[in-house]
N, C-alpha and C positions, 0 to 999 in steps of 0.2 A: 429811325427806331420807333417801335410800336409803343402803345400806351399800357400802363398798369391799371388793371381793374382789381380793386381790393375789397373783399367782403369780410368785415371784421366783426366777430360775434363774441360777446362777453356776458357771462351770467354770474352775478353775485347773489341775487335775491331769489332763492328757491323757496318753494312752499315747505314749511317746517314739517309737514306730513310726508314730504317727498324725500328731501335730503337736507343736510346741514348747509346753511348759507356760507358764502365765502366773502373775502374782503378785497382781493387784489385783481379780479378779472376785468373789471371796467377800467382800472388803471392800466392794465396790460394793453387793451385795444386802443385806449386813448394815446398811449405812448407810441404804439405802432403807427397809428394814423398820423401823429405829429411828425414822426420821422419820415414817413412817405411823403407828406405834404412838403416838408422842408427840403427834402433831397430831390424832388422832381419839379420844384417850382420853376426852375430856369429852363427846363426842357419841355416835356409834355406832362403837365400836371396829372397826377394820378386821379382816377375816378374811384372815390372811396364811399362805401356804404356801410353803415353800422347797424347791428341788431343787438340791443342792450336789454338785459333782464327780461321783462314781460314780452318784449318784441321777439325774443329768440325762441319761438315755438318750433317744433319739428317741421311743420308745414312751411313756416316762414324761411327757415334755413334751407330747406330743399328748394323752395321757389327762388331764393336768392342765388343759389348755385346754378340752377337751370336757366333762370332769366337774366340776372345781372351779370354773373360771371360768364354765362353762355354767350353773351354779346361780344366777348373777346374773340378776335379772329387771328389769322396767321400773322406772326410778328408781334402780337400782343402778349402780355403776361397776365394771368389770372391768379390772384393770391386769395386763398381762403385761410382765415385765422380764427381759431376757436380757443378761448380761455374759459374754463369752467370745470365742472365735475366730469369724471369718466367712471365707467362701471364695467363689470365683467360678470359672467356666470359660466357654469359648467357647459361645455360643448358636447353634443351627442351626434351620432350617425355620421353623415357625410362631412359635417363641419370638422370632424377630427382629422380629415385628410389634409386640411389646410391650416389647422390651428395647432401649431407645435407645442403650445402651452397647455392644450386641452381646455382652453377657455375661449368664449366669445367676448369681444369687447364692443363698447359703444360710447359715443358722446352722450352726455345728459343735457338735453335742452330744458327750457324752463317747464315744459309740460311732459317730458318723458325722454326715452332714449332714441338716438339715431344710430342704428347699428353700423359697425365698421364697414361691412361689405357693401351696404347700400351707399354710404358716404363715398367709398372708393369708386363705385360704379358711376355715381353722379359726377365726380371729378374727372374720371376718365372720359365721360361723355363730353365734357367741356374740352378736354385735350383733343378729342377726336375731331373737333372743329378747326384744329390748327394752332390753337393758343398754347403757350407754355404755361403749365398749371403747377402751382406750388401750394402745399398745405402746411401750415404751422399749427400744431396741436399742443397746447399746454394744459394737459389734464392727465389723470392717472391712466396707465396702460396705453398711452398714446402711441407706442411703437407698433401697436396693432390697430390703431385708430382709423386707418383708411386702407386696410389691407384689401389687396384683392380681397432775525429776531427769534421768534417762536415759529416753528415751521408747522403749517397746517396741510394735511394731505387733501388733494383734490379727488377724493374717492367717494362714490355714492354706492351704498348697498343696493343691489338690484331688487326692485319690487316684484312680488310674485306674478303680477299680470304683465310684466314686460317680456317681450319676445325679441331676443337679440340675434336670432338666426337670419332674419331678413332674406328669406328665400325668394322674395319678389324683387330683389335688386335688379334694376334695369341693366341690360348689357349695352356697353358703349357702341355706337354705330360704326366706328372706324378704327378701332384698335389703338386709340390714344392712351397715353400713360402719364400719370401725374407724379410729382416728387413730394416726398414727405419729410419734414423736419419735426421730429417728435421729442417731447420733453423727457420721455423715459422709455425703457423697453416695454414690451407688451405684457410683461409679468411684474411690473414695478409700479409703485406709487409715484406721483409727482407732488411737489410741495410749493407753497407760497410763504413768504416771510416779509419782514420789514427791511427796506433799503432807503437810507437817508430820510427816515420819517414817513415813508409811504409804503403801503403794502403792495406787493407785486409777486408774480410767479417767479420762482427761482430761475426757470429756463428762459422766460421772456426777458427778465432783467439781463441775463447773460447774453442772450442772442442779440438784443438791441445794442448792447455795448460792443459786441463783436462786429456788428454791421457798421457802427459808427467808426470803428478803428480800421475797417477793411480798405484795402486798396481798390482802384477801379477795376482791376482784372481778377479780383478775388472770386473763387468759385464757391459753390455750396459746400463742397468738401472742406475747403479751408475755413469758411465761416463756422461750420459745425465744430471743427476741431478747436477753434478759438473759443467758442461758446462752452464747449465741454470743459476746457481748462478753468473757466470762470465758475461753472457749476460745481466743480470739485472744491473750489475754495469755500463755497457757500453751503454745500451739502454733499456728503458722500453716499447719499441714499438713492440717487437716481442717475441713470446713464442716458444722455441724449442720443438719439439715433437719426441716421440719414438713410432713407430707403427710396428707390433701390440705390445701392452703392457700387454697382458694377462699373468697371473701368470703361471710360469713353462714353458713358451714359449721361443723363441729365445732371448727375452729381458733379460733373466736371465742367458744367456750363457756368458762365459768370452769374453771380447772384442777381436774381430778378432781371435777367437779360442784360445786365450792365447798365440799366437805366438809372441806377443810383450812384453812378461813378462820380467821384469828386475831382476837383481841379488838381492835376498832378504837379503843378508848378511849386517851386520852393516857397518858404515863408517870405513875406515881403515886409520891410520896414518902411514906414512913411510917417510924415508929420501931419497930424490933424489938429483941429481946434484945441483939443485937450492935451496935446503933446505928441510925443513919438509913440507909435503903436505898431505891433506886429499882428498880422492877420490870422491869429490862431488863439484858442483859449481852451477852456475846460472841455468843450465839445470836441477838441482835437487831441486830447490826451495830455494837456498841460495842467497839472493838478493844482498848483499853488504858486504864489510869488516865489522868486528866487531862480527860476529858469533863466538860462543865459543863451543868447543867440550870437553867432559870429558871421560876419560878412563872407559870402561864398566866393565871389569873383575877384575880390581885391584884398587878399590877406595882408598886403603891405599897409593897408589903412589901419590895421590893428583893431578893426571895428567889432566891439563886443557890447551888447546891451543886456540889461538884467530886468526881468519882469518885476514890477512892484504892485500891480493890480490886475488880476486875471479875471476876465469876464467869460461868458460862454463862447463868444465868437471872436474875441480879440484880447490882447494883453497890452496894457500900457507899460512902457519900458523906459529905463534911464540909460543913456550911453555911459560906458565905463572907460574913462580916460581917453576920450576922443570926442570930436564934434562933427556929427553928420551935417551934410549940406542941405539947407532948406530947399524943398522942391525936388529933391532927388529921391528915387525909390531904390532901396538896397535889397537884393536877394539875400536871404539869411539861412543859416543852418542851425538847428538845435545843437548846442554844444555842452549844455549842462542841464540836467533834469532833476529837480527836487522830487524825491520819492514821497508819495502820499502815505501818511501814517496808517497803520492798522489800528483797530479799536480793540480794547481789552475790557471785559467785564469780570470782576472778581466774585466768585461764589464761595463764601467762607461761612456759611450758615453753621452756627454752633461753635465756631472757632474764631472769635474776634481778633485774637492776637495774630492769626495768620493774615488777616486783612491788613493789619498795621504793618507787618513785615513786608508784604508784597507792595502795599501802597508806598511805603518809604523807598523801596527799591526802584519803583517806577519814577519817583520824583527825583532820584539822585543818580541814575545810571547813565546820564548823558555827559557830554563834554563839560569839563570844569564842575562836575557835581550837579549839573542841571538835569532837567527831565530827559528821559529817553526820547531821542528825536523822532524815532519811527513808530512810537506807540502813544496812543491817546486813550485814557481811561474813560469809560462810559458806565452808566448805572443801569441802562435799559437796552434791550435788544433792538428797540426801535431806532436807537441812535447809532447802531453798528454800521461800519463801512463795508465795502465789498469783502475785504479780508478782515474777519472778526474772530477773536479768540475768547473762549471762556476758560478761565483758570479756576478749577474746582479744588479746594483745599480740604482734605479730610485726613485725620489720623496720621499726621506727620508726613503726608505726601501731597504733591500738587500735580494735577492732571491738566494738560493743555488740550482743550477740546475745540472742535468745530461747532458751528451753530446747532448741528443736529445731534451733538453729544458724542460723536466718534472722536477718538484721540488722534492727534497729530504725531505724538511720540510717546514712548513709555513714560510712566509716572516718574516724577523727580522728587528727591527728598526735600522736606521743608521743615527744618528744625531751628533755623536761626537766620541772621542777616545774610551770611554767605550763601546759604541755599536760596534765599529769596533773590539775590542778585543773579544766581545761576538760572533761575526761572526767567528773569528778564532777559538774560543772554539768549536763552532759547527762543523767546518771543521775537527778539530782534533778528536772530539768525533766520527764523522762519519767514519773517517779513521780507528781509533782503532776498531770500531765495525766490519767494513768490513774485517780488517786483521784477527780478531778472526773468523769470519764466514768462510773465505776462507783459513784458516790455513791448510796446507797440507804438512806433512813431506815426506821424501823419502820412497818408499815402503820398507817394512821390514818383519821380521818373525812374527810380531804380527797382520799383516793385516788379517781381516776377522775371527779372533779367537773369537771375541765377537759379537753376533748377537742381534740386537734390534728388538723387536716385539711389535707392537701396535695392540691391539684388543679391541673390544667393551667391556665395563665393565659389569660384572654380568652374571648370567646364562641365557640361555645356553651358553657354551663357543663358541665364534665365531671364524671365520677364521682370520688369520693374515691379516691386511690391507696392501696392496701393493701400491706403487706409480702408478699413472696413466700415460698416455702418456706424460704429461708435467713434470714428475719426482717428483710429489708431492703426499703425502698421504692426501686424502681429507676426512674430517669428517663434517657431516651436523647437524645443529640443528634439533631437532625432533618436530613435531607438537603436541601440547597438548591443553587441553580444556582452559587453561589460556594463551595461546600463545606459541611461540617457546621455547623449553627447550634446555639447553646446552648439548652437547654430553659428555658422560663420557667414558673414555678409561682406559685400564690398559697397562702400559709400562713395558716390561720385558727385562732384559739383560742376555743373555745366554753366559757363558764362555764355549766354545766348545773345549778348549784345554784339552787333556787327562792328562796333568801333570803340567800345569803352573797356579798358582794363579795370577790373574791379577787385578790391581787397575783400577777402572773405575770411570769416572766423566761424568755426562750427563748435558750439558749446554742447556738452552733454550734461543736462541737469537730471539728477537721479532722484528716485523716490526716497533716498536717505538724506535729501536736502543738501546735496553738494552740487558744485558746478565746476567742470574742468574743460580745458581746451586742447586736450591731448590728441583728439582725432584730426583736427585741422587747425593748428595754432595761430593762424593768421598769415596769409600769403596773397599776393596779387595773382589773379587768373586772367590771362590774355583774352581778347575778344574771340569768340568761337572756339575756346579751348576748355579743357577739363582739368580740374584738380581732384586728387584722390586722397581720401582719409588714410592716415598712417602710410602715406606714400605708396599706396597700392597694396599693402599687406592686408590680410584678412582681419576684419573686426570681429572679435569673439564676443558674443552676447551670452551672458551668464548671470545666474542669481548671485547675490552677494554671499560671502562666506558664512554669514550667520543665518542664512535662509536655506533650509534643507531642500535638496533636489528630490521632490516627491510629486506624484500626480496632482495637478491642480495648482501648484505653486507658480508664482509669476513675479515679475519685476517690471516697473514702468520707468522709462527714460523719456525725456523731452529733448530732442535735438533742435537747437536754436541756431539758425544761420543768421549771422550779422554781415551785411554787405555795405560797403562804404566806398566813396571815391578816393579816400586817402586812408593811410594806415592809422589805426586807433590804438590807444593804450589798452592792452588786454587785462591788466591787473584788476580793474573794477569788476570784471565779469567772472572772476574765479573765486570760489570759496570752498572750503572743505565740507565733507559730510558732517552732519550734526553728531557730535560726540559728547554725551553727557558727562564724561570723565575728563575731557581735555578742555583746553582754553579755546573759547569760540573766537574766531576772527571777525565774526559779524559785527562786533562792537569795538573792534580795535581802532578804527579810524575815527578821529574827531569830526570828520566830514561824512559820516556814515549815512546821512540822510540825503546825499547828493550823488548822482551818477554822472560822471564827466566823460564826454566824448572828445578826447584830445589826442593829438599825435604823441607817440612815445618820446621820451626825453632826447634821444639822439637826433631828432628832427628839428634842430635849430632853436631849442628853447634856451633862453638865457635870462638871468634874473638881474634886474637893476632897480635899485631903490625900492626893493620889496615887491616888485610886480613883474609879471611875465611879459617880455617884449619879443617881437619877431616870431610869435607863436604861429604855427601853421594852422590854417583854418581846417576844421574837420571835414567840410563838404557835406554832401547829402549822404544819408544812410537809411537803411531799411532792415527789417528782420522778417524771418519766417520761422514757424515752429512746427515740428513734426512729432507727433506722439508715437512712441515705439514700445511695444509690450513684448516681453520674452516669457513664454509659458512652457510649463512641463505638461505634456498631454497625458490623458488618463490611460489606463492599461488597455 
């Protein structure tokens, strides 16, 4: 396997006469460098070069691409990362032939712009030498950037003396082509905000989290789709892009050539000086104490351990009603996951009684009248978690908003304690839904064994629909003599394992914040066999009844495939759409802050002396998420 050459450029400190300074760009490249160093240390350590603030001149960036990245050869990966301002200006003449937005884009280095076409030509020149070249751009208008808490936009107004046309862009010598992961479309702004007390780009924060959660075979397409889901939680104002997104191209290669692959073995329980520990922690998706693991290969042992202290790389655990043998290492499967709470900030300016109502509801909405288990109140955006709500109360109504001020749901009435409790029900429901949608276990041996295919229904057999540059599979209404007709598709699940029967569940998470398993409610699929959603009947994609079928209308679904070695209880994965008039099931369970991966009751559960005995171990499991958008085309 070749080596990774990474050139990481971050600019916070711009001249005040040039553009507004930023706060999260150096954090972006530092975090990217830490991840690269951490994940390649055991293989071929990445060659990493930084250009920070005053070092990041246009000349230095161009020289770094030509010289440092240009040293990457066949089999190597060259990564260019830029976090800073982006800019654009009106395009004229021949530029309009390739600029569909009518604008030219550029990165803004510390001393001026690096036009998109010149950057693209430089990167393609590196690719022509045989290296696999990837660019990550976290700046405004980054979807055109290499073409052939409080959110701050990474946008710089163009200076009159700047020329973004770059007609002197060098042609690559051999037809090489780079891959672009962009923070936004070429006509959108990109933002930075506070995450866990540190300022960072919205896209960078989401992308690094997606990479950490990715399996060893994850492709750029899969990584971008996972990052896109996280960006949507933080901001509805930018759409990450993957270019080019053509089928069978670089978008379907393993991320960074697979050099960041992680150990696919199961979790291991072992005894160390400080006690029993499992070799995973917050860096592997275990958010807090309370997670439980079950012995995989010896269910008769009844071996369950519960995490009491979770570090980045490990979790110290206590055995539950059994005694592991000293000196033995036990392979474990995650069987119960405590869900990380979302954060809530109350905005009740001018209406102090609303703050009292909502604060009391948050303190008493949990089991036995305690605090709501999935919600944590904060007073500052800086303390916000990945999933963060702002509840703005005005004039007898409460609005549940994202960080960027866009609403999650329609406004809710707020006139008394009952209404305040309903607002907390809504927050809990939204949190449960997002936890299901973003659920990602540690990479393991089951990753990518089951392939999901979506094709147009009926003869002739069409090609498999692939995600576009935004990471979504898009299906359009068809024009008919009586108006638009809903698209029909067939959804197939291929078990590509040569020897493993695998249990599969296909959830449909809707943008109305519901989750159901009607498509494929949980069945085993034999090795080298295929399961069909709705037993082979067509899956009709349509807008919900309350959404008019008119040009430009759309609906988003997330198809979440859960694959396991043994059958799981499907109840925790299902929830109704959010209904402000009905009773929410999101807070019905006193165990609503825990997601359990257990066999259903018919599989040998018995209860003695208040505890479960003879319970079947859940075994290994994995998930995959496919974004699906149904649209009504224009006239």
